[in-house]
N, C-alpha and C positions, 0 to 999 in steps of 0.2 A: 553333692560333694562337700567335703569339709577338710580343713587342715588337720592331719592326724598328729604330727609333731614337727617341731623346729629343732635344729641341731646347731650347737655352737662349739667351736674348738676352745679349750681352756688350758691354761698353764698349770693351775693347781686344782685338780679335780675335787679333792675333799673340801677345800675352802669354799669352792663354788657350790657344791652340794649343800653344805651347811648354811650358806647364805640364803639359798632359795627355800630350804626347809624352815629356817628361822623367821624370815620376813614375809614369805608368801605361802606358808603352810604346805609346801610341796612334800610329797611322799616319794622317796627314792625307791626304785625297784632294786633288785639284786645287782651288784656291781658285775659288769661284764669285763672279761679280760681275755685278750687274744695274744699270747706270748710271742707267737710267730711274727705278728705285725706290730708288736709293742703298742697295742691299742687297748685302752680301757674306757669304759663309759658307764653312765647311769641314765636311765629314763626317769624323769620326774613327772609325777602326776599331780593334778590339782583337782579341786572340787568339781570343776566342769571344764570342758574345752580341750584344746590340744595339749599334748605333753611337750616337755622340753628335754632334749637329749644333750647331756654334757659329755663331750668327747675329748680324750687326751692321748697324745703321742709325744714322746720326749723330743721329737724333731720339731714340734710346733713351738715357736718362740714369740715373745712379745714384740710388738711393733711400736715405734715412736712416731709413726706417720699420723699426724692429726688432721690431715687434709680430708675433705669430704670426698668419698669415693663412691662409684656406682655400686649398687647391691644392697645387702641387708644393712639397715641403720638402727632399728629399734623394734621392740615388741611392747605391747601394752598389757598390763595386768589390771583387771577390773576388781575393785575392792568393795563395791556396792553403794557407797555414798560419799558426798563431799566430806563429811566428818571423817570417814575412814581414810580418804586421800590425805587429809591434813594430819591425822594421827600418825599414819605410817610414815609420811614424809618427815615429820618431826622426830620420830623414833630413829629413822635412818640417819638424820642429821646428828642427833645426840650420840649415836654410835660411831660417828666419824666418817660416814659415807658422803660422797659428793652429791649435792643437790644441784643439778645442772639447770633446772627450771622450777621456779617456785609455783605452788598451787595457783591455778588461775583458770578462767574460762577462755578458751582459745577462740579464734575467729570462726572456726567451723563448729563451735558449740560444745566442744568437749571440756569438762572440768578435769584437769590433770596436773600432775607435777612430773618432772623428769629427774630420775636418779641414775647414778652409775653403780653397777655392781662392782665387786672387788677387782675385776679385770677391765673395767671401763666400758662394758656393754651398757647401752642406753635402755632404760626401762621407763615407759610411761605408766604412771599409776593413775588410773581413771576410775570413774564411778562404775 
């Protein structure tokens, strides 16, 4: 078995699509629209591994709850090397994105940084 895709609700579908295309080389499939349910989405594919589905409905609103909650917390994107972790982290910083964790080797042996996408989702950038 393998994870086929992960889905996240987003407020601004086009901004989020552009972010993942720009920084993680995602390739967006055709935009899906269901007018009856007021639902739109994109499936984003990467070089390898699971896809990411970005989903939007006008009824989905931002939350200001910064507490740790059970459930989904982050996903990790492998960029291939420590150098690439550092380069991408710096590019995201220069472009104004939040670096929530500086590049480092964690206690469990991962070399990673932690960044927030435009809507605050946590992405670990790993080797």
